[in-house]
C-alpha positions in Angstrom: -22.8 24.8 -37.1 -19.2 23.7 -34.9 -17.5 21.0 -36.5 -18.6 18.4 -33.5 -14.9 16.8 -33.2 -13.3 20.4 -32.7 -14.2 22.7 -29.5 -14.2 26.3 -30.3 -10.6 26.2 -28.3 -8.1 23.1 -28.3 -7.0 22.5 -24.6 -3.2 22.5 -24.4 -1.6 19.3 -23.6 1.0 19.2 -20.6 3.5 16.6 -20.8 5.6 15.1 -18.4 9.2 15.5 -20.8 8.7 19.4 -20.5 8.6 19.9 -16.7 10.6 22.4 -15.0 11.4 23.6 -11.8 9.3 26.8 -10.9 12.3 29.7 -11.0 10.8 31.3 -7.8 9.6 29.5 -4.6 7.2 30.6 -2.4 8.6 30.1 0.9 5.9 31.2 3.2 2.4 32.2 2.9 -0.2 34.4 5.5 -3.3 33.8 4.6 -6.2 36.0 6.0 -10.2 35.0 4.7 -13.1 37.6 5.4 -15.9 35.0 4.7 -19.0 35.4 3.1 -21.2 33.3 1.1 -21.3 35.6 -2.3 -18.0 38.3 -1.6 -15.3 36.4 0.6 -12.3 38.3 0.3 -8.7 36.7 0.5 -5.5 38.3 1.6 -2.2 36.7 1.0 1.2 37.7 2.1 3.6 35.7 0.3 7.5 35.3 1.1 9.3 34.8 -2.5 12.4 33.9 -3.4 14.3 33.3 -6.7 15.9 29.7 -7.0 19.6 30.1 -7.3 19.6 29.5 -10.7 17.1 32.2 -11.9 18.2 35.5 -12.4 16.4 38.9 -11.5 14.8 39.4 -14.8 12.9 36.3 -15.1 8.9 36.7 -14.9 6.7 35.1 -12.1 4.2 33.6 -13.3 1.2 32.8 -10.6 -2.0 30.9 -11.3 -5.4 32.1 -10.8 -9.0 31.3 -11.8 -12.3 32.8 -11.5 -10.5 35.8 -9.2 -11.3 39.5 -8.6 -7.9 40.9 -8.2 -8.5 43.8 -5.8 -5.2 45.1 -5.4 -1.5 44.0 -5.3 1.4 45.3 -3.8 5.2 44.2 -3.9 7.3 44.9 -0.3 4.4 47.4 0.8 4.1 49.9 -2.4 1.2 49.0 -5.2 2.2 47.7 -8.3 1.7 49.9 -11.5 -0.6 48.6 -14.5 2.4 48.1 -16.7 5.0 45.6 -13.7 1.9 42.9 -14.1 -0.3 41.6 -16.8 -3.8 40.2 -15.7 -4.9 37.2 -17.8 -7.9 34.8 -17.2 -6.0 31.8 -15.4 -2.8 33.8 -14.7 -1.1 37.1 -13.1 2.5 37.5 -14.6 4.9 39.5 -12.6 7.1 41.1 -15.1 10.6 41.5 -13.7 10.7 41.4 -9.6 13.5 41.2 -7.5 15.1 38.3 -6.1 13.7 38.3 -2.9 10.1 40.4 -2.2 6.8 39.9 -0.1 4.0 40.1 -2.2 0.3 41.1 -1.0 -2.6 39.7 -3.2 -6.2 40.6 -2.3 -8.7 38.7 -4.0 -12.8 38.3 -4.3 -14.4 34.9 -4.6 -18.0 33.7 -4.7 -18.3 30.0 -2.6 -21.8 30.1 -3.2 -21.6 29.9 -6.9 -18.6 27.4 -7.2 -20.5 24.5 -8.1 -17.6 23.1 -9.4 -16.6 22.2 -5.8 -12.9 23.0 -6.1 -11.1 25.7 -4.4 -13.7 27.7 -1.3 -17.5 26.6 -2.1 -20.1 26.1 0.3 -21.7 23.2 1.4 -24.9 22.7 3.8 -24.6 26.2 4.7 -21.0 25.6 5.8 -17.2 26.8 4.1 -14.7 24.3 3.0 -12.2 23.8 0.6 -11.1 21.0 -2.1 -7.7 22.3 -3.7 -6.4 18.6 -4.7 -5.4 18.6 -8.0 -5.4 22.6 -9.1 -8.3 24.2 -7.0 -5.8 26.6 -4.7 -5.9 29.3 -7.7 -9.2 29.9 -7.3 -8.7 31.0 -3.6 -5.7 33.4 -5.2 -3.2 33.7 -7.3 -0.1 31.2 -6.6 2.2 28.7 -7.5 -0.2 26.1 -7.6 1.7 23.1 -8.3 2.8 20.3 -5.9 6.6 21.3 -6.1 6.1 24.7 -4.3 6.3 24.0 -0.4 5.4 26.2 1.7 4.7 27.0 5.7 1.2 28.4 6.0 -0.3 30.6 8.5 -4.2 31.1 8.2 -6.3 33.6 9.7 -10.1 32.9 9.5 -12.7 35.7 10.2 -16.7 35.2 10.3 -19.6 35.5 11.8 -19.6 34.2 14.9 -23.4 33.2 15.0 -23.6 31.7 12.1 -19.8 30.3 12.0 -19.1 29.2 15.3 -16.2 26.6 14.0 -13.1 28.1 12.3 -10.5 25.5 11.0 -7.4 25.3 8.9 -4.2 23.6 8.5 -1.8 22.7 11.8 -2.5 23.8 15.5 -4.5 26.7 16.4 -2.7 29.7 17.6 -5.0 32.2 18.5 -8.8 32.9 18.3 -10.6 35.8 19.6 -13.4 38.1 19.0 -13.1 41.3 17.0 -14.5 44.7 17.8 -17.1 44.4 15.2 -18.4 41.0 16.7 -17.1 38.8 14.2 -14.8 36.4 15.5 -11.0 34.7 14.2 -8.7 32.1 14.4 -5.4 31.7 13.4 -4.3 28.2 12.6 0.1 27.6 12.0 1.2 24.7 10.2 5.1 24.1 10.7 5.3 22.0 7.8 6.0 23.0 4.4 3.4 21.7 1.8 2.1 22.3 -1.4 -1.1 24.4 -2.1 -2.9 21.1 -3.1 -3.4 20.2 1.0 -4.2 23.8 1.9 -8.0 23.4 3.8 -10.3 25.4 5.2 -13.8 25.2 6.7 -16.3 27.0 8.6 -19.3 26.7 9.7 -22.1 25.5 12.7 -20.5 21.7 13.3 -20.9 19.4 16.2 -17.5 18.3 17.5 -16.9 14.3 18.7 -13.7 14.3 20.3 -11.4 11.8 21.6 -7.6 11.3 22.0 -5.0 9.3 21.1 -1.4 9.1 22.5 1.7 8.1 20.1 4.2 5.7 20.6 6.8 8.4 21.1 4.2 10.0 23.8 2.2 13.1 22.0 -1.0 13.4 23.1 -3.5 14.0 20.0 -6.3 15.2 20.3 -8.8 13.2 17.3 -12.1 15.6 16.5 -14.4 14.7 14.2 -17.0 17.6 12.7 -20.1 16.4 11.4 -23.5 18.4 11.1 -25.6 18.3 14.0 -28.0 15.4 14.5 -25.2 13.1 13.5 -22.9 12.9 16.1 -24.4 9.4 16.9 -22.7 8.3 13.4 -19.2 8.6 14.4 -18.2 6.3 16.9 -17.3 3.7 13.6 -15.2 6.7 11.8 -13.3 7.4 15.3 -12.3 3.8 16.3 -11.2 3.1 12.5 -8.5 6.6 12.9 -7.3 5.2 16.5 -6.7 1.6 14.2 -5.0 3.2 11.7 -2.6 5.0 13.9 -2.0 2.3 15.9 -1.4 0.3 13.0 1.1 2.5 11.0 3.2 2.7 14.2 4.0 -1.0 14.6 3.8 -1.3 10.7 5.5 1.7 9.1 7.4 3.1 12.0 5.2 6.5 11.2 3.8 8.5 14.1 1.6 11.4 13.7 3.1 14.9 14.3 1.1 17.8 15.1 -1.6 17.9 18.0 -4.8 17.5 16.8 -6.0 15.7 14.2 -9.1 17.0 12.3 -11.8 15.2 9.8 -14.7 17.5 8.5 -17.6 15.5 6.9 -19.4 17.5 3.9 -22.1 16.6 1.9 -21.3 18.0 -1.4 -17.6 16.6 -2.5 -16.1 15.2 -5.7 -13.9 12.9 -4.1 -14.0 10.2 -1.1 -12.0 12.1 1.3 -8.6 14.7 0.9 -5.7 14.4 3.4 -4.9 18.0 3.9 -2.6 18.2 6.6 -4.1 17.8 10.1 -7.5 19.0 8.6 -9.0 15.9 6.1 -12.2 16.9 4.2 -14.5 14.1 4.0 -17.0 13.0 1.9 -20.0 12.2 4.4 -20.6 8.7 3.3 -17.0 7.8 4.1 -17.4 8.8 7.9 -21.0 8.5 9.1 -22.2 5.0 10.0 -24.8 3.1 12.2 -25.9 -0.1 11.8 -29.6 1.1 10.7 -28.3 3.8 8.1 -25.2 1.8 7.1 -24.2 -1.8 5.3 -21.2 -3.8 6.1 -19.4 -2.8 3.0 -20.1 0.7 4.1 -18.3 0.1 7.7 -15.4 -1.6 5.8 -15.1 1.2 3.3 -15.1 4.1 6.1 -12.6 2.1 8.2 -10.4 1.6 4.6 -10.7 5.6 3.7 -10.1 6.7 7.3 -7.3 4.6 7.0 -6.3 6.0 3.8 -6.2 9.3 4.1 -4.5 9.0 7.7 -2.1 7.0 6.2 -1.3 9.7 3.4 0.3 12.0 6.5 3.6 10.5 5.5 3.1 8.9 2.3 2.0 11.7 0.5 2.0 14.9 3.0 6.0 14.9 4.8 6.7 13.1 1.3 4.9 14.2 -1.7 5.0 14.1 -5.3 7.1 16.6 -7.3 4.6 17.0 -10.3 0.9 15.5 -11.2 2.6 12.8 -13.3 4.4 11.5 -10.1 0.3 11.3 -8.5 0.7 7.9 -8.2 3.8 8.1 -6.0 1.3 9.2 -3.1 -1.7 7.5 -4.0 -0.7 4.2 -5.1 1.9 3.2 -2.5 -1.3 4.7 0.0 -3.7 2.4 -1.5 -1.5 -0.4 -0.8 -1.0 0.6 2.5 -5.1 1.2 3.4 -5.2 -2.4 1.6 -2.7 -4.0 4.2 -4.3 -2.2 7.3 -7.7 -3.4 6.2 -6.5 -7.1 5.0 -5.2 -7.3 8.9 -8.6 -5.7 10.5 -11.0 -8.1 8.4 -10.8 -11.2 6.4 -7.4 -10.9 4.1 -8.7 -13.4 1.5 -12.2 -11.5 0.9 -10.1 -8.3 0.6 -7.7 -9.6 -1.9 -10.4 -10.7 -3.8 -12.3 -7.5 -3.8 -9.3 -5.9 -4.7 -8.4 -8.0 -7.4 -12.4 -8.1 -8.7 -12.0 -4.1 -8.5 -8.8 -4.4 -10.7 -10.3 -6.7 -13.4 -13.5 -5.1 -13.9 -12.5 -1.7 -13.8 -8.6 -0.9 -14.1 -8.3 -3.6 -17.3 -11.0 -2.3 -19.2 -9.2 1.2 -18.4 -5.8 -0.4 -19.9 -7.7 -1.6 -22.9 -9.4 1.5 -24.3 -8.8 4.9 -25.1 -8.0 6.3 -21.7 -5.2 3.7 -21.0 -2.0 5.5 -19.7 0.7 4.1 -17.6 1.2 4.5 -14.1 3.1 7.3 -14.3 1.5 9.2 -17.4 3.4 11.1 -19.9 1.0 14.2 -20.6 -2.7 15.1 -20.1 -5.5 18.1 -20.3 -6.6 17.6 -17.4 -5.1 16.0 -14.5 -8.7 15.5 -12.9 -8.9 13.1 -15.7 -5.8 11.3 -13.9 -7.3 10.1 -10.4 -7.8 7.0 -12.3 -8.1 3.4 -11.1 -4.6 2.8 -13.2 -2.9 5.3 -11.0 -4.4 4.0 -7.6 -5.3 0.3 -7.8 -2.9 -0.7 -10.5 -0.1 1.7 -8.7 -1.2 -0.4 -5.5 -0.5 -3.3 -7.5 3.4 -2.2 -8.4 4.1 -1.2 -5.1 2.4 -4.8 -3.8 5.2 -6.5 -6.5 7.8 -4.6 -4.9 6.7 -5.9 -1.2 6.5 -9.6 -2.9 10.0 -9.0 -4.5 11.9 -7.8 -1.5 9.8 -9.4 1.2 8.3 -7.9 4.3 11.7 -6.8 6.1 13.2 -5.7 2.9 9.9 -3.3 2.1 10.3 -2.1 5.3 13.9 -0.8 5.1 13.1 0.6 2.1 10.0 2.8 3.5 12.2 3.4 6.3 15.0 5.1 4.3 12.5 6.9 1.6 10.9 8.5 4.3 13.8 9.3 6.2 15.6 10.2 3.0 13.1 12.8 1.6 10.8 14.1 4.4 9.8 17.5 3.4 10.5 17.0 -0.1 8.4 16.8 -3.4 10.1 13.6 -5.3 9.3 11.0 -7.9 8.4 7.6 -8.5 12.1 7.0 -9.8 13.1 8.1 -6.0 10.8 5.8 -4.5 12.1 2.8 -6.4 15.6 3.8 -5.9 15.4 4.0 -2.2 14.1 -0.1 -2.2 16.9 -0.5 -4.3 19.7 1.2 -1.9 17.9 -0.4 1.1 17.9 -3.7 -0.1 21.3 -3.9 -2.6 19.3 -4.9 -5.6 18.9 -3.4 -9.1 15.4 -2.7 -10.0 16.0 -1.0 -13.5 13.8 -3.2 -15.4 11.0 -3.0 -12.4 11.1 0.9 -13.4 9.0 0.0 -16.5 5.8 -0.7 -14.9 5.3 3.0 -14.2 5.9 3.8 -17.8 4.7 1.5 -19.6 0.4 1.1 -20.2 -1.5 -2.2 -20.8 -2.0 -5.2 -19.1 0.6 -8.0 -19.6 -1.0 -11.0 -20.7 1.1 -14.4 -19.2 0.7 -17.5 -21.4 1.7 -20.8 -19.6 2.4 -24.4 -20.6 4.1 -27.4 -18.9 5.7 -30.5 -19.6 6.1 -33.4 -17.4 8.7 -36.1 -17.5 7.9 -38.8 -15.4 11.1 -40.7 -16.0 13.3 -37.7 -14.4 10.4 -36.1 -12.1 10.6 -33.3 -13.8 7.8 -30.6 -14.0 8.7 -27.6 -16.4 6.8 -24.4 -16.8 7.4 -22.3 -19.9 6.2 -18.5 -19.5 5.9 -16.0 -21.8 4.8 -12.4 -21.6 2.9 -10.1 -23.7 1.9 -6.7 -23.1 -0.7 -5.7 -26.3 -0.4 -2.2 -27.8 -2.1 0.8 -26.2 -2.7 4.5 -27.4 0.6 6.1 -27.7 2.8 3.0 -27.2 2.8 0.4 -30.3 5.9 -1.5 -28.8 6.3 -3.2 -25.3 9.1 -3.8 -23.7 9.4 -7.1 -21.2 8.6 -6.2 -17.5 9.8 -7.7 -14.4 7.1 -9.9 -13.3 6.8 -11.8 -9.6 5.0 -15.1 -10.0 4.0 -17.1 -6.9 2.9 -20.6 -7.5 2.8 -24.1 -5.8 2.3 -27.2 -7.3 -0.6 -29.8 -6.3 -0.6 -33.7 -6.3 -3.6 -34.9 -7.9 -4.5 -36.5 -4.8 -4.7 -33.4 -2.9 -1.3 -32.9 -1.1 1.0 -30.0 -2.1 4.6 -30.3 -3.0 7.7 -28.2 -1.8 9.2 -26.9 -4.3 12.8 -27.4 -6.1 13.8 -25.7 -9.1 16.8 -27.4 -11.1 20.0 -26.9 -9.5 18.9 -26.3 -5.7 20.3 -28.4 -3.6 17.1 -28.8 -1.3 13.7 -27.7 -1.7 11.9 -24.6 -0.6 8.4 -24.1 0.4 5.0 -24.9 -0.9 4.5 -21.3 -2.5 7.7 -20.1 -4.5 8.2 -16.3 -6.6 10.0 -17.0 -9.7 10.7 -13.5 -11.5 9.7 -13.5 -15.2 12.0 -10.6 -16.6 12.2 -12.0 -20.0 9.9 -12.7 -23.2 10.1 -16.3 -22.5 11.4 -18.1 -19.8 11.6 -21.9 -18.6 11.4 -23.1 -14.7 11.8 -26.8 -14.1 11.2 -28.2 -10.5 12.7 -31.6 -10.1 11.7 -34.3 -7.7 7.9 -34.1 -8.7 6.8 -37.8 -8.4 3.7 -37.6 -10.8 2.1 -34.6 -13.2 0.9 -32.1 -10.6 -2.0 -29.1 -11.1 -0.1 -25.9 -10.9 -1.4 -23.4 -9.0 -0.5 -20.1 -10.5 -0.2 -16.7 -10.0 -0.8 -17.1 -6.2 -2.4 -14.4 -4.2 -2.6 -12.3 -7.6 0.6 -11.7 -7.4 0.9 -9.5 -10.6 -1.7 -7.7 -12.4 -1.7 -9.7 -15.3 -4.2 -11.7 -17.3 -3.2 -15.1 -17.2 -3.5 -17.7 -19.9 -3.2 -21.2 -18.7 -4.6 -24.5 -20.2 -6.4 -25.8 -17.4 -9.8 -27.8 -18.1 -12.6 -28.0 -16.1 -11.7 -30.6 -14.2 -8.4 -28.6 -13.5 -10.3 -25.7 -12.1 -12.8 -27.7 -9.9 -10.0 -29.4 -8.5 -8.6 -26.4 -7.8 -11.9 -24.8 -6.1 -11.5 -28.5 -3.3 -7.9 -28.3 -3.0 -5.5 -25.1 -3.6 -4.5 -23.7 0.0 -4.5 -20.5 -1.4 -7.7 -18.6 -1.2 -7.4 -16.4 -3.7 -6.6 -19.2 -6.6 -9.1 -21.2 -4.9 -12.2 -18.5 -5.6 -10.3 -17.3 -8.8 -10.6 -21.2 -9.8 -14.4 -20.9 -9.2 -14.6 -17.7 -11.3 -12.7 -19.0 -14.3 -15.1 -21.9 -14.0 -18.1 -19.6 -14.1 -16.4 -17.1 -17.2 -16.4 -20.3 -19.2 -20.3 -21.6 -18.7 -21.3 -18.1 -18.6 -19.7 -17.7 -22.2 -21.0 -21.0 -23.4 -24.4 -19.8 -22.4 -23.8 -16.9 -24.5 -23.3 -18.7 -27.6 -26.5 -20.6 -27.0 -28.7 -17.5 -26.4 -27.1 -16.0 -29.7 -27.6 -19.4 -31.5 -31.3 -20.0 -29.7 -30.3 -23.2 -28.6 -31.5 -24.6 -25.3 -29.8 -23.7 -21.9 -28.7 -26.1 -19.8 -26.7 -26.6 -16.5 -23.6 -27.7 -17.4 -22.1 -30.7 -14.5 -18.7 -29.0 -13.4 -19.8 -26.1 -12.1 -22.9 -27.6 -10.4 -21.0 -29.9 -8.4 -18.5 -27.0 -7.4 -21.2 -25.2 -6.4 -23.1 -27.6 -4.2 -19.6 -28.6 -2.8 -19.0 -24.7 -1.7 -22.7 -25.0 -0.2 -21.9 -28.1 1.9 -18.4 -26.1 3.2 -20.2 -23.1 4.2 -19.1 -23.1 8.1 -15.3 -22.5 7.1 -15.1 -19.2 6.4 -18.6 -17.6 5.8 -17.0 -14.5 4.1 -15.2 -16.2 1.4 -17.9 -18.8 1.0 -19.9 -16.0 0.0 -17.6 -14.6 -2.6 -17.2 -18.0 -3.9 -21.1 -18.7 -4.7 -20.9 -14.8 -6.2 -21.1 -15.2 -9.9 -18.7 -13.3 -11.9 -20.0 -10.0 -12.9 -21.6 -8.8 -16.4 -18.9 -6.4 -16.9 -15.9 -8.8 -15.8 -17.6 -11.8 -18.3 -17.8 -8.6 -21.3 -14.2 -8.8 -20.7 -13.6 -12.1 -22.6 -15.6 -11.4 -25.9 -14.5 -9.4 -29.0 -17.7 -8.2 -29.6 -19.5 -7.6 -26.2 -22.9 -8.4 -26.3 -24.6 -7.2 -23.0 -28.3 -8.8 -23.4 -27.5 -12.0 -23.9 -24.7 -11.9 -21.1 -27.5 -10.7 -18.6 -29.6 -13.9 -19.8 -27.2 -16.4 -19.9 -26.2 -15.1 -16.3 -29.3 -14.8 -15.3 -30.1 -18.4 -16.6 -27.1 -19.7 -14.9 -28.3 -18.1 -11.6 -31.8 -19.5 -11.5 -30.8 -22.9 -12.8 -28.0 -22.8 -9.4 -30.6 -21.9 -7.2 -33.1 -24.7 -8.7 -30.4 -27.1 -8.2 -29.6 -26.2 -4.9 -33.0 -24.8 -3.2 -33.0 -26.9 -0.1 -29.4 -26.2 0.8 -29.7 -22.5 0.4 -32.9 -22.3 2.4 -31.3 -24.4 5.2 -28.5 -22.0 5.7 -30.6 -18.7 4.9 -32.5 -20.1 8.3 -29.7 -21.2 10.2 -28.3 -17.6 9.7 -31.4 -15.7 10.0 -31.0 -15.5 14.0 -31.7 -12.5 15.7 -28.5 -11.1 17.9 -26.5 -7.9 18.6 -25.2 -6.1 15.4 -21.2 -6.7 15.4 -18.9 -5.6 13.3 -16.4 -8.5 12.6 -15.4 -10.7 10.3 -17.3 -13.5 11.5 -20.7 -11.7 11.8 -20.1 -9.7 8.3 -19.2 -13.4 6.9 -22.8 -14.5 8.2 -24.9 -11.6 7.1 -22.7 -11.9 3.4 -23.9 -15.8 3.0 -27.3 -15.1 4.3 -28.0 -12.5 1.5 -26.5 -14.3 -1.3 -28.7 -17.3 -0.4 -31.4 -15.1 -0.4 -30.6 -13.8 -3.7 -30.3 -17.4 -5.2 -33.6 -18.3 -3.7 -35.5 -15.0 -5.0 -34.5 -16.6 -8.5 -37.1 -19.7 -7.8 -39.5 -16.9 -8.0 -41.9 -18.6 -5.5 -44.0 -16.6 -3.2 -42.0 -17.9 0.0 -38.7 -16.3 -0.9 -40.7 -12.9 -1.9 -42.4 -13.0 1.0 -39.1 -13.5 2.8 -37.5 -10.8 1.2 -40.5 -8.3 1.7 -40.3 -9.4 5.8 -36.5 -8.4 5.9 -36.9 -5.4 4.8 -39.9 -4.2 7.1 -37.8 -5.9 9.9 -34.4 -6.5 9.4 -32.2 -4.9 12.3 -29.6 -3.8 10.2 -28.9 -2.2 6.8 -27.0 -5.0 5.3 -30.1 -7.1 5.6 -32.5 -4.4 4.5 -30.4 -3.0 1.4 -29.9 -7.0 0.1 -33.3 -7.7 0.5 -34.6 -4.5 -1.0 -32.1 -4.9 -3.8 -33.1 -8.4 -4.6 -37.0 -7.5 -4.7 -36.5 -4.8 -6.9 -34.0 -6.3 -9.4 -36.3 -9.4 -9.6 -39.9 -7.0 -10.7 -41.5 -8.5 -8.0 -44.8 -7.3 -7.8 -44.7 -5.4 -4.6 -41.6 -3.4 -5.4 -43.2 -0.2 -6.0 -44.8 -0.3 -2.3 -41.8 -1.6 -0.2 -39.7 1.2 -2.2 -42.4 4.2 -1.3 -42.3 2.6 2.3 -38.7 3.0 2.6 -38.0 6.2 1.4 -40.7 7.3 3.9 -38.6 5.7 6.3 -35.5 7.2 5.1 -36.3 10.5 3.4 -34.5 12.7 5.5 -31.1 10.6 5.3 -29.6 11.7 2.2 -26.7 8.7 2.5 -29.7 6.2 2.7 -31.4 7.8 0.0 -28.6 7.5 -2.1 -28.7 4.0 -1.7 -32.6 4.1 -2.6 -31.6 5.8 -5.8 -28.8 3.3 -6.3 -30.9 -0.1 -6.0 -33.4 1.4 -8.6 -30.5 2.9 -10.7 -29.2 -0.6 -10.9 -32.0 -3.0 -11.4 -32.0 -4.7 -15.2 -35.6 -4.4 -15.4 -38.0 -3.6 -18.6 -38.5 -0.2 -18.7 -35.2 0.8 -16.7 -34.4 3.9 -19.1 -37.9 5.4 -18.3 -37.5 4.7 -14.6 -33.8 6.3 -14.3 -35.1 9.3 -16.0 -38.0 9.5 -13.8 -35.2 9.6 -11.0 -33.4 12.5 -12.5 -37.0 14.3 -11.9 -37.3 13.3 -8.3 -37.7 16.1 -5.9 -34.7 14.7 -3.9 -32.5 14.1 -6.8 -29.8 17.4 -6.8 -27.6 17.7 -10.0 -25.4 19.7 -8.0 -24.4 16.6 -5.4 -22.0 14.5 -6.4 -23.2 12.0 -4.4 -26.8 11.8 -5.8 -25.1 12.2 -9.5 -23.1 8.8 -9.0 -26.2 6.8 -7.4 -28.3 7.5 -10.3 -26.3 8.3 -13.6 -23.0 6.4 -12.5 -24.6 3.4 -11.0 -27.3 3.2 -14.2 -23.9 3.4 -16.7 -21.5 1.6 -14.9 -23.6 -1.3 -12.9 -27.0 -2.0 -15.2 -25.1 -3.0 -18.6 -28.0 -4.6 -20.1 -30.2 -1.9 -19.8 -27.9 0.8 -20.6 -26.9 -0.9 -23.8 -30.4 -1.3 -24.8 -30.7 -1.6 -28.7 -32.6 1.3 -29.1 -29.9 3.7 -27.6 -32.5 5.4 -25.0 -29.4 4.6 -22.1 -26.7 6.6 -24.0 -28.9 9.2 -24.9 -30.3 9.5 -21.2 -26.2 9.5 -20.6 -25.3 12.3 -22.9 -28.2 14.4 -21.5 -27.0 14.1 -18.1 -23.4 14.8 -19.0 -24.2 17.8 -21.0 -26.5 19.1 -18.1 -23.7 18.9 -15.5 -20.9 19.7 -17.6 -21.8 23.2 -17.2 -21.9 23.2 -13.3 -19.4 20.3 -12.4 -16.8 19.5 -15.3 -14.9 16.7 -12.8 -18.1 14.5 -12.0 -19.2 15.2 -15.8 -16.3 13.8 -17.3 -16.0 10.8 -15.1 -19.9 9.9 -16.5 -18.7 9.6 -19.8 -16.5 6.3 -19.2 -19.4 3.6 -20.5 -19.6 5.8 -23.7 -16.0 5.7 -24.1 -15.6 2.1 -25.1 -18.0 1.8 -27.7 -16.0 0.0 -30.6 -16.4 -2.9 -28.3 -19.9 -3.3 -29.1 -21.9 -4.1 -32.5 -21.9 -1.4 -35.2 -25.5 -0.5 -34.7 -24.9 0.4 -30.8 -21.1 1.7 -32.3 -23.2 4.4 -33.8 -25.2 5.1 -31.2 -22.6 5.7 -28.8 -20.6 7.5 -31.0 -23.5 9.9 -31.7 -23.8 11.0 -28.1 -20.0 11.5 -27.7 -19.9 13.8 -30.8 -23.4 15.3 -29.2 -21.2 16.1 -26.1 -17.8 17.4 -27.6 -19.7 19.2 -29.7 -21.0 21.9 -28.2 -20.2 25.5 -27.4 -18.0 25.9 -24.3 -17.1 22.1 -23.6 -15.0 21.8 -20.3 -11.3 20.8 -20.4 -12.4 18.0 -18.7 -15.2 16.4 -21.1 -12.9 17.3 -24.1 -9.9 15.1 -23.0 -12.3 11.7 -22.2 -14.3 12.3 -25.3 -11.8 13.4 -28.0 -9.6 10.5 -26.7 -12.7 7.9 -27.2 -13.4 9.1 -30.6 -9.6 9.1 -31.5 -9.1 5.3 -30.2 
């Protein structure tokens, strides 16, 4: 019997310190695909040249996986068997010349490619996913981001089955062959790494618009979808045009090809992929109609469309040297898409949602076994490092640069960065260096944000001297130890703050030693382990508004009383801090209730939160999106972050009690707001309309806590007669999560109506998987046996197993361990098909040490079972082994 902690072969660790440029460069690539679902033949002609310092006797090692090598020619002659070595994941030419043409012919089986990396089939169409290391499943190549090549791609296929043939760049030739098949040749003049290569072939509908760049280039915008989905493309195309215009205005970046294409596919491991000129998208981030997509879907589509378009410069024209620099493109581009979404919608709500994601997911990652810096030092499988740390924390690091340098200084830095490194593969250090040089500042200490893992903690203490009218804030910073980094250095942290007077006014800020005061918000720079900031001309003791706009990704420890938090909720001019004060007050309340649950004491609603909640309802007309966020209690995962030993059951009971108590205390006001906002009208996708729907459905969710027939009846009516998916799914979720007697009947009605729409059906699965109801484990086990469940479809997997593990903590962590066993079963089954998705499912088990001993033992048993299987993938092995070692 194998040792559960040691798989048959321990995967090799890749280290940043070992980076070396490749001895050869592939300058040009000509590819020809003879497309066949089970036997595609790929002919690759590679123009190879040694780097200057490389001698002629150095071997050339090309990456390759799951390939049948059919032939190999060097400068036109077939290579003898002794001139090369063929291994499971490489092809080595022992002594090639300094410059040569290599022709490699391989055969691959796209239909059998369930990992969805390289070339695979989806819905009868061919498509590719090459990031991070999928190109090696197409042909033998230098499959690394610092090898940038110019590509010419020819696709040959049956013209009846595959009338659409797409690749990167511009189409230069197309026609019909003598055997009746057709072909298309595409040329991309911009050198790119192999991870940005893409092809698509199939029978697809095309929806087209045009865009004229600021420089006068006429660009065809083409969106390819399955037939029948043409009426769900308008929002995606509008979003693309808005993103192109915004990038010209804010960053001065224009598009550079004659055509920009997006293809929507149902089977996709990620959200979308920024392949040069040919983006391939998960269909959930393209297809939307008011009756099939929620407001959240519309906003996410707009943001993801923008994200992938923005990559044309921050990722494609300037790319990353190696995969340790992944945040160079992803962190920067996430920041850019956050800016865009904030400009298009409610900036305050966007910031709140981004920080909520960071706190509930990235902070947890920082505190767990998979903790790593924004620029990791090592990895086993790079797919495991497409993480919230690289993306979201990486974006926060870029945001801090924007805060420190100001909008104009940041623009100077980004202009220099794009101009200097266009067409190159570079590092995060190069990005920061451009910011430094453009602004004449030193950011030496700031670079530590890229190298140091963990979430910094800032403790704040304050003193007030009334006679001198001086107010002193003392800030101390500390970053807890993380795996491999027991000692931490002080970071360069921008802290935005304001001072509120007890009467509600705000004070212009003047630091000691300054001749005049500044604005109402001041950014102070914390660079030492402890620093004092003395403000003068402060007439009375203020209430500080700290970390405005969440100016740094840190945990703030401030000695606020409940009264202080209530005061900030009502008077802070910073919308993020106004919301955050309410969240802090709610977390405190829930934690006190958790103590009462565990101590079996009576639960009661505390006055401070009750009064703040009622006050928020009274101001419902101010910014309804923001009010909806303010009325929403912190979710259970965020509350768990404040407990040394997490008790999911007690958290759920405490939060549920609080929701019910707030609903009962404010029933009249909740009904009044709901009825005011529940009015017929044309569906609009704008901040005001989305805010009204958000607030209406938050109120309905609270009203359902009353357990009365009126609220339940209204939910049923809204599901059956709602004119948009936002209202329908909100009401259905409320019914299902409250275990209403009608839940099964309404679920079946919904299913019968939408069974032929995969994306809507994903919502149906997810609503049930997230329901904290009795018998939840049995229900999710039944869902994976449902005829419409497909283990090979990542969206369907995430809608059940991903949702259950991450968004249903009280039932996933059932003391019996049934939830852990269920997830373990699914990881084992999925690892054989799609290791990348399987590895991401492990995450809820990775934090096993934070729970009570009984749950720890049950979770650890599943981790050991998963890693003990013969043939466990590298993806899953890395996550599980680190979880067990932590």
